[in-house]
N, CA, C, O and CB atoms as a CASP TS submission, in Angstrom:
PFRMAT TS
TARGET T0000
AUTHOR 0000-0000-0000
METHOD Language model
MODEL 1
PARENT N/A
ATOM      1  N   MET     1     156.261  97.178  23.725  1.00  0.00           N
ATOM      2  CA  MET     1     156.421  98.484  23.118  1.00  0.00           C
ATOM      3  C   MET     1     157.750  99.030  23.536  1.00  0.00           C
ATOM      4  O   MET     1     158.241  99.033  24.664  1.00  0.00           O
ATOM      5  CB  MET     1     155.284  99.440  23.508  1.00  0.00           C
ATOM      6  N   GLY     2     158.235  99.487  22.423  1.00  0.00           N
ATOM      7  CA  GLY     2     159.718 100.165  22.412  1.00  0.00           C
ATOM      8  C   GLY     2     159.564 101.570  22.812  1.00  0.00           C
ATOM      9  O   GLY     2     158.486 102.164  22.848  1.00  0.00           O
ATOM     10  N   ARG     3     160.778 102.092  23.127  1.00  0.00           N
ATOM     11  CA  ARG     3     161.065 103.672  22.729  1.00  0.00           C
ATOM     12  C   ARG     3     160.638 104.265  21.678  1.00  0.00           C
ATOM     13  O   ARG     3     160.781 103.747  20.570  1.00  0.00           O
ATOM     14  CB  ARG     3     162.289 103.975  22.578  1.00  0.00           C
ATOM     15  N   PRO     4     159.987 105.561  21.865  1.00  0.00           N
ATOM     16  CA  PRO     4     159.614 106.235  20.652  1.00  0.00           C
ATOM     17  C   PRO     4     160.692 106.803  19.621  1.00  0.00           C
ATOM     18  O   PRO     4     161.568 107.308  20.323  1.00  0.00           O
ATOM     19  CB  PRO     4     158.823 107.296  21.067  1.00  0.00           C
ATOM     20  N   ARG     5     160.999 106.939  18.392  1.00  0.00           N
ATOM     21  CA  ARG     5     162.110 107.515  17.871  1.00  0.00           C
ATOM     22  C   ARG     5     162.439 108.740  18.204  1.00  0.00           C
ATOM     23  O   ARG     5     161.661 109.448  18.843  1.00  0.00           O
ATOM     24  CB  ARG     5     162.079 107.495  16.714  1.00  0.00           C
ATOM     25  N   LYS     6     163.631 109.150  17.818  1.00  0.00           N
ATOM     26  CA  LYS     6     163.657 110.509  18.187  1.00  0.00           C
ATOM     27  C   LYS     6     163.242 111.398  16.954  1.00  0.00           C
ATOM     28  O   LYS     6     163.256 110.942  15.811  1.00  0.00           O
ATOM     29  CB  LYS     6     165.065 110.870  18.722  1.00  0.00           C
ATOM     30  N   LYS     7     162.840 112.808  17.275  1.00  0.00           N
ATOM     31  CA  LYS     7     162.252 113.433  16.220  1.00  0.00           C
ATOM     32  C   LYS     7     163.713 114.377  15.629  1.00  0.00           C
ATOM     33  O   LYS     7     163.594 114.815  14.484  1.00  0.00           O
ATOM     34  CB  LYS     7     160.763 114.378  16.796  1.00  0.00           C
ATOM     35  N   ALA     8     164.795 114.630  16.230  1.00  0.00           N
ATOM     36  CA  ALA     8     165.589 115.452  15.669  1.00  0.00           C
ATOM     37  C   ALA     8     166.612 114.611  14.831  1.00  0.00           C
ATOM     38  O   ALA     8     166.798 113.442  15.167  1.00  0.00           O
ATOM     39  CB  ALA     8     166.164 116.321  16.683  1.00  0.00           C
ATOM     40  N   GLU     9     167.126 115.009  14.016  1.00  0.00           N
ATOM     41  CA  GLU     9     168.093 114.609  13.059  1.00  0.00           C
ATOM     42  C   GLU     9     169.321 114.295  13.774  1.00  0.00           C
ATOM     43  O   GLU     9     169.793 114.999  14.667  1.00  0.00           O
ATOM     44  CB  GLU     9     168.321 115.639  12.019  1.00  0.00           C
ATOM     45  N   THR    10     169.832 113.172  13.330  1.00  0.00           N
ATOM     46  CA  THR    10     171.285 112.815  14.152  1.00  0.00           C
ATOM     47  C   THR    10     172.223 112.994  13.171  1.00  0.00           C
ATOM     48  O   THR    10     171.927 113.088  11.980  1.00  0.00           O
ATOM     49  CB  THR    10     171.486 111.235  14.803  1.00  0.00           C
ATOM     50  N   VAL    11     173.507 113.055  13.670  1.00  0.00           N
ATOM     51  CA  VAL    11     174.712 112.801  12.785  1.00  0.00           C
ATOM     52  C   VAL    11     175.465 111.554  13.633  1.00  0.00           C
ATOM     53  O   VAL    11     175.650 111.634  14.847  1.00  0.00           O
ATOM     54  CB  VAL    11     175.759 114.314  12.589  1.00  0.00           C
ATOM     55  N   THR    12     175.812 110.568  12.950  1.00  0.00           N
ATOM     56  CA  THR    12     176.811 109.716  13.733  1.00  0.00           C
ATOM     57  C   THR    12     178.254 109.913  13.041  1.00  0.00           C
ATOM     58  O   THR    12     178.443 109.980  11.826  1.00  0.00           O
ATOM     59  CB  THR    12     176.345 108.064  13.722  1.00  0.00           C
ATOM     60  N   ILE    13     179.178 109.987  13.989  1.00  0.00           N
ATOM     61  CA  ILE    13     180.647 110.246  13.945  1.00  0.00           C
ATOM     62  C   ILE    13     181.263 108.986  14.667  1.00  0.00           C
ATOM     63  O   ILE    13     181.035 108.645  15.827  1.00  0.00           O
ATOM     64  CB  ILE    13     181.073 111.708  14.700  1.00  0.00           C
ATOM     65  N   ASN    14     182.138 108.324  13.700  1.00  0.00           N
ATOM     66  CA  ASN    14     182.816 107.230  14.453  1.00  0.00           C
ATOM     67  C   ASN    14     184.327 107.594  14.504  1.00  0.00           C
ATOM     68  O   ASN    14     184.941 108.080  13.555  1.00  0.00           O
ATOM     69  CB  ASN    14     182.577 105.769  13.747  1.00  0.00           C
ATOM     70  N   VAL    15     184.873 107.293  15.764  1.00  0.00           N
ATOM     71  CA  VAL    15     186.014 107.835  15.931  1.00  0.00           C
ATOM     72  C   VAL    15     186.842 106.548  16.476  1.00  0.00           C
ATOM     73  O   VAL    15     186.319 105.784  17.287  1.00  0.00           O
ATOM     74  CB  VAL    15     185.918 109.122  16.848  1.00  0.00           C
ATOM     75  N   LYS    16     188.143 106.352  15.996  1.00  0.00           N
ATOM     76  CA  LYS    16     189.019 105.288  16.522  1.00  0.00           C
ATOM     77  C   LYS    16     190.095 106.025  17.019  1.00  0.00           C
ATOM     78  O   LYS    16     190.692 106.911  16.407  1.00  0.00           O
ATOM     79  CB  LYS    16     189.469 104.209  15.508  1.00  0.00           C
ATOM     80  N   LEU    17     190.369 105.542  18.398  1.00  0.00           N
ATOM     81  CA  LEU    17     191.610 106.243  19.076  1.00  0.00           C
ATOM     82  C   LEU    17     192.277 105.022  19.306  1.00  0.00           C
ATOM     83  O   LEU    17     191.694 103.992  19.643  1.00  0.00           O
ATOM     84  CB  LEU    17     191.379 107.205  20.492  1.00  0.00           C
ATOM     85  N   THR    18     193.952 105.164  19.060  1.00  0.00           N
ATOM     86  CA  THR    18     194.628 104.390  19.145  1.00  0.00           C
ATOM     87  C   THR    18     195.709 104.806  20.439  1.00  0.00           C
ATOM     88  O   THR    18     196.371 105.842  20.374  1.00  0.00           O
ATOM     89  CB  THR    18     195.031 104.182  17.844  1.00  0.00           C
ATOM     90  N   LEU    19     195.788 103.971  21.484  1.00  0.00           N
ATOM     91  CA  LEU    19     196.424 104.471  22.641  1.00  0.00           C
ATOM     92  C   LEU    19     197.660 103.600  22.927  1.00  0.00           C
ATOM     93  O   LEU    19     197.678 102.375  22.808  1.00  0.00           O
ATOM     94  CB  LEU    19     195.446 104.500  23.826  1.00  0.00           C
ATOM     95  N   THR    20     198.596 104.299  23.283  1.00  0.00           N
ATOM     96  CA  THR    20     200.130 103.600  23.380  1.00  0.00           C
ATOM     97  C   THR    20     200.107 103.055  25.001  1.00  0.00           C
ATOM     98  O   THR    20     199.856 103.905  25.855  1.00  0.00           O
ATOM     99  CB  THR    20     201.643 104.947  23.056  1.00  0.00           C
ATOM    100  N   VAL    21     200.332 101.830  25.381  1.00  0.00           N
ATOM    101  CA  VAL    21     200.994 101.149  26.851  1.00  0.00           C
ATOM    102  C   VAL    21     201.983 102.071  27.137  1.00  0.00           C
ATOM    103  O   VAL    21     202.837 102.431  26.327  1.00  0.00           O
ATOM    104  CB  VAL    21     201.738  99.527  26.783  1.00  0.00           C
ATOM    105  N   GLY    22     201.874 102.492  28.376  1.00  0.00           N
ATOM    106  CA  GLY    22     203.182 102.923  28.842  1.00  0.00           C
ATOM    107  C   GLY    22     203.278 104.652  28.502  1.00  0.00           C
ATOM    108  O   GLY    22     203.929 105.354  29.278  1.00  0.00           O
ATOM    109  N   LYS    23     202.765 105.115  27.606  1.00  0.00           N
ATOM    110  CA  LYS    23     202.859 106.366  27.187  1.00  0.00           C
ATOM    111  C   LYS    23     201.424 107.184  27.432  1.00  0.00           C
ATOM    112  O   LYS    23     201.440 108.358  27.804  1.00  0.00           O
ATOM    113  CB  LYS    23     203.311 106.298  25.725  1.00  0.00           C
ATOM    114  N   ASP    24     200.141 106.433  27.182  1.00  0.00           N
ATOM    115  CA  ASP    24     198.887 106.825  27.353  1.00  0.00           C
ATOM    116  C   ASP    24     198.207 106.160  28.542  1.00  0.00           C
ATOM    117  O   ASP    24     196.985 106.011  28.534  1.00  0.00           O
ATOM    118  CB  ASP    24     198.204 106.607  26.166  1.00  0.00           C
ATOM    119  N   ASP    25     198.974 105.748  29.586  1.00  0.00           N
ATOM    120  CA  ASP    25     198.283 104.839  30.448  1.00  0.00           C
ATOM    121  C   ASP    25     197.177 105.509  31.382  1.00  0.00           C
ATOM    122  O   ASP    25     196.265 104.855  31.888  1.00  0.00           O
ATOM    123  CB  ASP    25     199.320 104.140  31.288  1.00  0.00           C
ATOM    124  N   ASP    26     197.363 106.966  31.570  1.00  0.00           N
ATOM    125  CA  ASP    26     196.227 107.548  32.068  1.00  0.00           C
ATOM    126  C   ASP    26     194.878 107.565  31.446  1.00  0.00           C
ATOM    127  O   ASP    26     193.818 107.277  32.002  1.00  0.00           O
ATOM    128  CB  ASP    26     196.528 108.673  32.242  1.00  0.00           C
ATOM    129  N   LEU    27     195.101 108.025  29.949  1.00  0.00           N
ATOM    130  CA  LEU    27     194.019 107.923  29.154  1.00  0.00           C
ATOM    131  C   LEU    27     193.177 106.200  29.044  1.00  0.00           C
ATOM    132  O   LEU    27     191.970 105.959  29.026  1.00  0.00           O
ATOM    133  CB  LEU    27     194.652 108.476  27.724  1.00  0.00           C
ATOM    134  N   ILE    28     194.085 105.454  28.999  1.00  0.00           N
ATOM    135  CA  ILE    28     193.382 103.959  29.100  1.00  0.00           C
ATOM    136  C   ILE    28     192.907 103.716  30.391  1.00  0.00           C
ATOM    137  O   ILE    28     191.896 103.013  30.429  1.00  0.00           O
ATOM    138  CB  ILE    28     194.350 102.742  28.775  1.00  0.00           C
ATOM    139  N   SER    29     193.364 104.109  31.481  1.00  0.00           N
ATOM    140  CA  SER    29     192.736 103.712  32.604  1.00  0.00           C
ATOM    141  C   SER    29     191.306 104.489  32.807  1.00  0.00           C
ATOM    142  O   SER    29     190.279 104.018  33.297  1.00  0.00           O
ATOM    143  CB  SER    29     193.708 103.927  33.748  1.00  0.00           C
ATOM    144  N   ARG    30     191.527 105.840  32.283  1.00  0.00           N
ATOM    145  CA  ARG    30     190.237 106.691  32.354  1.00  0.00           C
ATOM    146  C   ARG    30     189.112 105.900  31.517  1.00  0.00           C
ATOM    147  O   ARG    30     188.046 105.578  32.043  1.00  0.00           O
ATOM    148  CB  ARG    30     190.493 108.278  31.695  1.00  0.00           C
ATOM    149  N   PHE    31     189.438 105.600  30.124  1.00  0.00           N
ATOM    150  CA  PHE    31     188.479 105.026  29.250  1.00  0.00           C
ATOM    151  C   PHE    31     188.167 103.724  29.962  1.00  0.00           C
ATOM    152  O   PHE    31     186.950 103.554  30.029  1.00  0.00           O
ATOM    153  CB  PHE    31     189.005 104.847  27.745  1.00  0.00           C
ATOM    154  N   GLU    32     188.735 102.944  30.406  1.00  0.00           N
ATOM    155  CA  GLU    32     188.423 101.788  31.049  1.00  0.00           C
ATOM    156  C   GLU    32     187.518 102.002  32.393  1.00  0.00           C
ATOM    157  O   GLU    32     187.026 101.002  32.915  1.00  0.00           O
ATOM    158  CB  GLU    32     189.723 101.110  31.336  1.00  0.00           C
ATOM    159  N   SER    33     187.326 103.098  32.874  1.00  0.00           N
ATOM    160  CA  SER    33     186.814 103.414  34.311  1.00  0.00           C
ATOM    161  C   SER    33     185.608 103.810  33.864  1.00  0.00           C
ATOM    162  O   SER    33     184.767 103.829  34.762  1.00  0.00           O
ATOM    163  CB  SER    33     187.588 104.521  35.264  1.00  0.00           C
ATOM    164  N   LEU    34     185.132 104.203  32.569  1.00  0.00           N
ATOM    165  CA  LEU    34     184.012 104.780  32.141  1.00  0.00           C
ATOM    166  C   LEU    34     182.945 103.500  31.756  1.00  0.00           C
ATOM    167  O   LEU    34     183.430 102.475  31.275  1.00  0.00           O
ATOM    168  CB  LEU    34     184.402 105.784  30.913  1.00  0.00           C
ATOM    169  N   PRO    35     181.784 103.579  31.939  1.00  0.00           N
ATOM    170  CA  PRO    35     180.833 102.714  31.338  1.00  0.00           C
ATOM    171  C   PRO    35     181.003 102.752  29.885  1.00  0.00           C
ATOM    172  O   PRO    35     181.402 103.790  29.357  1.00  0.00           O
ATOM    173  CB  PRO    35     179.455 103.067  31.719  1.00  0.00           C
ATOM    174  N   SER    36     180.707 101.606  29.124  1.00  0.00           N
ATOM    175  CA  SER    36     180.673 101.898  27.805  1.00  0.00           C
ATOM    176  C   SER    36     179.754 103.095  27.204  1.00  0.00           C
ATOM    177  O   SER    36     180.125 103.767  26.242  1.00  0.00           O
ATOM    178  CB  SER    36     180.331 100.722  27.249  1.00  0.00           C
ATOM    179  N   ARG    37     178.626 103.275  27.814  1.00  0.00           N
ATOM    180  CA  ARG    37     177.588 103.859  27.421  1.00  0.00           C
ATOM    181  C   ARG    37     177.835 105.289  27.943  1.00  0.00           C
ATOM    182  O   ARG    37     176.948 106.128  27.786  1.00  0.00           O
ATOM    183  CB  ARG    37     176.359 103.158  27.864  1.00  0.00           C
ATOM    184  N   GLY    38     178.867 105.578  28.488  1.00  0.00           N
ATOM    185  CA  GLY    38     178.872 106.882  29.058  1.00  0.00           C
ATOM    186  C   GLY    38     180.093 107.610  28.206  1.00  0.00           C
ATOM    187  O   GLY    38     180.133 108.840  28.239  1.00  0.00           O
ATOM    188  N   ARG    39     181.069 106.902  27.460  1.00  0.00           N
ATOM    189  CA  ARG    39     182.063 107.300  26.978  1.00  0.00           C
ATOM    190  C   ARG    39     181.898 108.512  25.941  1.00  0.00           C
ATOM    191  O   ARG    39     182.560 109.543  25.828  1.00  0.00           O
ATOM    192  CB  ARG    39     182.616 106.223  26.524  1.00  0.00           C
ATOM    193  N   ALA    40     180.832 108.057  25.248  1.00  0.00           N
ATOM    194  CA  ALA    40     180.653 109.282  23.905  1.00  0.00           C
ATOM    195  C   ALA    40     180.214 110.768  24.646  1.00  0.00           C
ATOM    196  O   ALA    40     180.467 111.868  24.154  1.00  0.00           O
ATOM    197  CB  ALA    40     179.098 108.754  22.584  1.00  0.00           C
ATOM    198  N   GLN    41     179.559 110.561  25.833  1.00  0.00           N
ATOM    199  CA  GLN    41     179.258 111.932  26.436  1.00  0.00           C
ATOM    200  C   GLN    41     180.512 112.644  27.106  1.00  0.00           C
ATOM    201  O   GLN    41     180.660 113.866  27.083  1.00  0.00           O
ATOM    202  CB  GLN    41     178.124 111.767  27.541  1.00  0.00           C
ATOM    203  N   TRP    42     181.351 111.806  27.673  1.00  0.00           N
ATOM    204  CA  TRP    42     182.529 112.358  28.445  1.00  0.00           C
ATOM    205  C   TRP    42     183.463 112.991  27.258  1.00  0.00           C
ATOM    206  O   TRP    42     184.070 114.042  27.465  1.00  0.00           O
ATOM    207  CB  TRP    42     183.360 111.094  29.391  1.00  0.00           C
ATOM    208  N   VAL    43     183.557 112.261  25.928  1.00  0.00           N
ATOM    209  CA  VAL    43     184.360 112.823  24.893  1.00  0.00           C
ATOM    210  C   VAL    43     183.738 114.020  24.387  1.00  0.00           C
ATOM    211  O   VAL    43     184.412 115.008  24.096  1.00  0.00           O
ATOM    212  CB  VAL    43     184.597 111.882  23.814  1.00  0.00           C
ATOM    213  N   LYS    44     182.560 113.984  24.274  1.00  0.00           N
ATOM    214  CA  LYS    44     181.815 115.337  23.909  1.00  0.00           C
ATOM    215  C   LYS    44     181.842 116.280  24.975  1.00  0.00           C
ATOM    216  O   LYS    44     181.621 117.417  24.559  1.00  0.00           O
ATOM    217  CB  LYS    44     180.336 115.139  23.556  1.00  0.00           C
ATOM    218  N   ASP    45     182.044 116.210  26.261  1.00  0.00           N
ATOM    219  CA  ASP    45     181.985 116.941  27.373  1.00  0.00           C
ATOM    220  C   ASP    45     183.735 117.938  27.013  1.00  0.00           C
ATOM    221  O   ASP    45     183.955 119.149  27.000  1.00  0.00           O
ATOM    222  CB  ASP    45     181.805 115.697  28.978  1.00  0.00           C
ATOM    223  N   VAL    46     184.640 116.770  26.778  1.00  0.00           N
ATOM    224  CA  VAL    46     186.077 117.255  26.687  1.00  0.00           C
ATOM    225  C   VAL    46     186.183 118.257  25.417  1.00  0.00           C
ATOM    226  O   VAL    46     186.740 119.345  25.572  1.00  0.00           O
ATOM    227  CB  VAL    46     187.141 115.932  26.512  1.00  0.00           C
ATOM    228  N   LEU    47     185.648 117.886  24.165  1.00  0.00           N
ATOM    229  CA  LEU    47     185.491 118.325  23.208  1.00  0.00           C
ATOM    230  C   LEU    47     184.853 119.915  23.056  1.00  0.00           C
ATOM    231  O   LEU    47     185.179 120.764  22.226  1.00  0.00           O
ATOM    232  CB  LEU    47     184.897 117.373  22.728  1.00  0.00           C
ATOM    233  N   GLU    48     184.010 119.999  23.959  1.00  0.00           N
ATOM    234  CA  GLU    48     183.062 121.200  24.063  1.00  0.00           C
ATOM    235  C   GLU    48     183.538 121.982  24.840  1.00  0.00           C
ATOM    236  O   GLU    48     183.063 123.116  24.885  1.00  0.00           O
ATOM    237  CB  GLU    48     181.769 121.000  24.467  1.00  0.00           C
ATOM    238  N   GLY    49     184.769 121.563  25.801  1.00  0.00           N
ATOM    239  CA  GLY    49     185.656 122.393  26.733  1.00  0.00           C
ATOM    240  C   GLY    49     184.875 122.654  28.021  1.00  0.00           C
ATOM    241  O   GLY    49     184.927 123.731  28.616  1.00  0.00           O
ATOM    242  N   ASN    50     183.977 121.361  28.506  1.00  0.00           N
ATOM    243  CA  ASN    50     183.398 121.622  29.569  1.00  0.00           C
ATOM    244  C   ASN    50     184.526 121.182  30.824  1.00  0.00           C
ATOM    245  O   ASN    50     184.469 120.103  31.413  1.00  0.00           O
ATOM    246  CB  ASN    50     181.996 120.885  29.518  1.00  0.00           C
ATOM    247  N   ALA    51     185.381 122.071  31.050  1.00  0.00           N
ATOM    248  CA  ALA    51     186.276 121.374  31.954  1.00  0.00           C
ATOM    249  C   ALA    51     185.692 121.116  33.362  1.00  0.00           C
ATOM    250  O   ALA    51     186.103 120.190  34.061  1.00  0.00           O
ATOM    251  CB  ALA    51     187.536 122.158  32.079  1.00  0.00           C
ATOM    252  N   SER    52     184.742 121.948  33.743  1.00  0.00           N
ATOM    253  CA  SER    52     184.362 121.646  35.049  1.00  0.00           C
ATOM    254  C   SER    52     183.459 120.459  35.325  1.00  0.00           C
ATOM    255  O   SER    52     183.186 120.065  36.459  1.00  0.00           O
ATOM    256  CB  SER    52     183.780 122.742  35.537  1.00  0.00           C
ATOM    257  N   ILE    53     182.980 119.875  34.099  1.00  0.00           N
ATOM    258  CA  ILE    53     182.508 118.398  34.120  1.00  0.00           C
ATOM    259  C   ILE    53     183.496 117.811  34.048  1.00  0.00           C
ATOM    260  O   ILE    53     183.577 117.070  35.028  1.00  0.00           O
ATOM    261  CB  ILE    53     181.637 117.885  33.160  1.00  0.00           C
ATOM    262  N   VAL    54     184.479 117.705  33.295  1.00  0.00           N
ATOM    263  CA  VAL    54     185.758 116.823  33.038  1.00  0.00           C
ATOM    264  C   VAL    54     186.505 116.657  34.462  1.00  0.00           C
ATOM    265  O   VAL    54     186.814 115.623  35.053  1.00  0.00           O
ATOM    266  CB  VAL    54     186.837 117.584  31.860  1.00  0.00           C
ATOM    267  N   ALA    55     186.693 117.989  34.814  1.00  0.00           N
ATOM    268  CA  ALA    55     187.583 118.163  36.157  1.00  0.00           C
ATOM    269  C   ALA    55     186.622 117.431  37.525  1.00  0.00           C
ATOM    270  O   ALA    55     187.186 117.117  38.573  1.00  0.00           O
ATOM    271  CB  ALA    55     187.897 120.119  36.462  1.00  0.00           C
ATOM    272  N   ALA    56     185.573 117.292  37.376  1.00  0.00           N
ATOM    273  CA  ALA    56     184.774 116.519  38.364  1.00  0.00           C
ATOM    274  C   ALA    56     184.666 115.138  38.342  1.00  0.00           C
ATOM    275  O   ALA    56     184.270 114.440  39.275  1.00  0.00           O
ATOM    276  CB  ALA    56     183.574 116.900  38.343  1.00  0.00           C
ATOM    277  N   SER    57     185.021 114.771  37.270  1.00  0.00           N
ATOM    278  CA  SER    57     185.020 113.312  37.058  1.00  0.00           C
ATOM    279  C   SER    57     185.927 112.438  37.864  1.00  0.00           C
ATOM    280  O   SER    57     186.967 113.014  38.183  1.00  0.00           O
ATOM    281  CB  SER    57     185.322 113.067  35.730  1.00  0.00           C
ATOM    282  N   PRO    58     185.852 111.599  38.146  1.00  0.00           N
ATOM    283  CA  PRO    58     187.006 110.896  39.088  1.00  0.00           C
ATOM    284  C   PRO    58     188.287 110.340  38.359  1.00  0.00           C
ATOM    285  O   PRO    58     188.190 110.005  37.179  1.00  0.00           O
ATOM    286  CB  PRO    58     186.365 109.603  39.866  1.00  0.00           C
ATOM    287  N   ASP    59     189.228 110.256  38.884  1.00  0.00           N
ATOM    288  CA  ASP    59     190.489 109.885  38.353  1.00  0.00           C
ATOM    289  C   ASP    59     191.177 110.945  37.086  1.00  0.00           C
ATOM    290  O   ASP    59     192.117 110.621  36.359  1.00  0.00           O
ATOM    291  CB  ASP    59     190.232 108.384  37.808  1.00  0.00           C
ATOM    292  N   ILE    60     190.539 112.095  37.055  1.00  0.00           N
ATOM    293  CA  ILE    60     190.742 112.975  36.046  1.00  0.00           C
ATOM    294  C   ILE    60     191.954 113.885  36.716  1.00  0.00           C
ATOM    295  O   ILE    60     191.848 114.320  37.863  1.00  0.00           O
ATOM    296  CB  ILE    60     189.323 113.775  35.626  1.00  0.00           C
ATOM    297  N   ASP    61     192.888 114.081  36.050  1.00  0.00           N
ATOM    298  CA  ASP    61     193.938 114.882  36.594  1.00  0.00           C
ATOM    299  C   ASP    61     194.422 115.803  35.435  1.00  0.00           C
ATOM    300  O   ASP    61     194.184 115.370  34.307  1.00  0.00           O
ATOM    301  CB  ASP    61     195.107 113.976  37.192  1.00  0.00           C
ATOM    302  N   ALA    62     195.181 117.228  35.540  1.00  0.00           N
ATOM    303  CA  ALA    62     195.399 117.986  34.513  1.00  0.00           C
ATOM    304  C   ALA    62     196.114 117.252  33.345  1.00  0.00           C
ATOM    305  O   ALA    62     195.763 117.421  32.177  1.00  0.00           O
ATOM    306  CB  ALA    62     196.092 119.094  34.970  1.00  0.00           C
ATOM    307  N   GLU    63     197.101 116.454  33.697  1.00  0.00           N
ATOM    308  CA  GLU    63     197.688 115.982  32.413  1.00  0.00           C
ATOM    309  C   GLU    63     196.893 115.197  31.613  1.00  0.00           C
ATOM    310  O   GLU    63     197.057 115.335  30.401  1.00  0.00           O
ATOM    311  CB  GLU    63     198.819 115.269  32.603  1.00  0.00           C
ATOM    312  N   THR    64     195.908 114.249  32.069  1.00  0.00           N
ATOM    313  CA  THR    64     195.059 113.665  31.378  1.00  0.00           C
ATOM    314  C   THR    64     194.169 114.700  30.521  1.00  0.00           C
ATOM    315  O   THR    64     193.894 114.552  29.330  1.00  0.00           O
ATOM    316  CB  THR    64     194.350 112.840  32.265  1.00  0.00           C
ATOM    317  N   PHE    65     193.815 115.646  31.242  1.00  0.00           N
ATOM    318  CA  PHE    65     193.188 116.848  30.401  1.00  0.00           C
ATOM    319  C   PHE    65     193.998 117.632  29.431  1.00  0.00           C
ATOM    320  O   PHE    65     193.479 118.259  28.508  1.00  0.00           O
ATOM    321  CB  PHE    65     192.688 117.859  31.301  1.00  0.00           C
ATOM    322  N   ASP    66     194.990 117.597  29.604  1.00  0.00           N
ATOM    323  CA  ASP    66     195.768 118.585  28.402  1.00  0.00           C
ATOM    324  C   ASP    66     196.251 117.445  27.535  1.00  0.00           C
ATOM    325  O   ASP    66     196.562 117.779  26.392  1.00  0.00           O
ATOM    326  CB  ASP    66     197.247 119.708  28.983  1.00  0.00           C
ATOM    327  N   ASP    67     196.392 116.027  27.879  1.00  0.00           N
ATOM    328  CA  ASP    67     196.598 115.083  26.819  1.00  0.00           C
ATOM    329  C   ASP    67     195.070 114.989  25.616  1.00  0.00           C
ATOM    330  O   ASP    67     195.110 114.787  24.402  1.00  0.00           O
ATOM    331  CB  ASP    67     196.938 113.509  27.719  1.00  0.00           C
ATOM    332  N   LEU    68     194.055 115.178  26.344  1.00  0.00           N
ATOM    333  CA  LEU    68     192.783 115.154  25.552  1.00  0.00           C
ATOM    334  C   LEU    68     192.566 116.543  24.554  1.00  0.00           C
ATOM    335  O   LEU    68     192.019 116.523  23.451  1.00  0.00           O
ATOM    336  CB  LEU    68     191.522 115.029  26.675  1.00  0.00           C
ATOM    337  N   ALA    69     193.033 117.524  25.108  1.00  0.00           N
ATOM    338  CA  ALA    69     192.935 118.753  24.810  1.00  0.00           C
ATOM    339  C   ALA    69     193.681 118.763  23.487  1.00  0.00           C
ATOM    340  O   ALA    69     193.199 119.122  22.413  1.00  0.00           O
ATOM    341  CB  ALA    69     193.421 119.651  25.891  1.00  0.00           C
ATOM    342  N   SER    70     195.042 118.280  23.718  1.00  0.00           N
ATOM    343  CA  SER    70     196.039 118.229  22.511  1.00  0.00           C
ATOM    344  C   SER    70     195.451 117.391  21.270  1.00  0.00           C
ATOM    345  O   SER    70     195.781 117.711  20.128  1.00  0.00           O
ATOM    346  CB  SER    70     197.475 117.520  23.000  1.00  0.00           C
ATOM    347  N   LEU    71     194.577 116.314  21.504  1.00  0.00           N
ATOM    348  CA  LEU    71     194.104 115.683  20.492  1.00  0.00           C
ATOM    349  C   LEU    71     192.963 116.529  19.996  1.00  0.00           C
ATOM    350  O   LEU    71     192.687 116.306  18.817  1.00  0.00           O
ATOM    351  CB  LEU    71     193.770 114.331  20.839  1.00  0.00           C
ATOM    352  N   VAL    72     192.569 117.020  20.317  1.00  0.00           N
ATOM    353  CA  VAL    72     191.602 118.239  19.378  1.00  0.00           C
ATOM    354  C   VAL    72     192.116 119.408  18.886  1.00  0.00           C
ATOM    355  O   VAL    72     191.675 119.907  17.851  1.00  0.00           O
ATOM    356  CB  VAL    72     190.485 118.859  20.135  1.00  0.00           C
ATOM    357  N   LEU    73     193.025 119.906  19.537  1.00  0.00           N
ATOM    358  CA  LEU    73     193.661 121.301  18.857  1.00  0.00           C
ATOM    359  C   LEU    73     194.441 120.960  17.711  1.00  0.00           C
ATOM    360  O   LEU    73     195.001 121.842  17.060  1.00  0.00           O
ATOM    361  CB  LEU    73     194.668 122.161  19.850  1.00  0.00           C
TER
END
């Protein structure tokens, strides 16, 4: 017996992010440190401006947060 289906309507948005080695090393290491199933939630937290959640994440610094914020703005 599987998990019951969600009753709420969902929207799937695919995002492809290309990062440059040497320039985006902080972001690359951050994404590599996240479990693959935690990446979407982390990106949603950043997009929603939940700085307290993102700041509490390991290996995040102000420069990395600013880089991510610039992608959204």
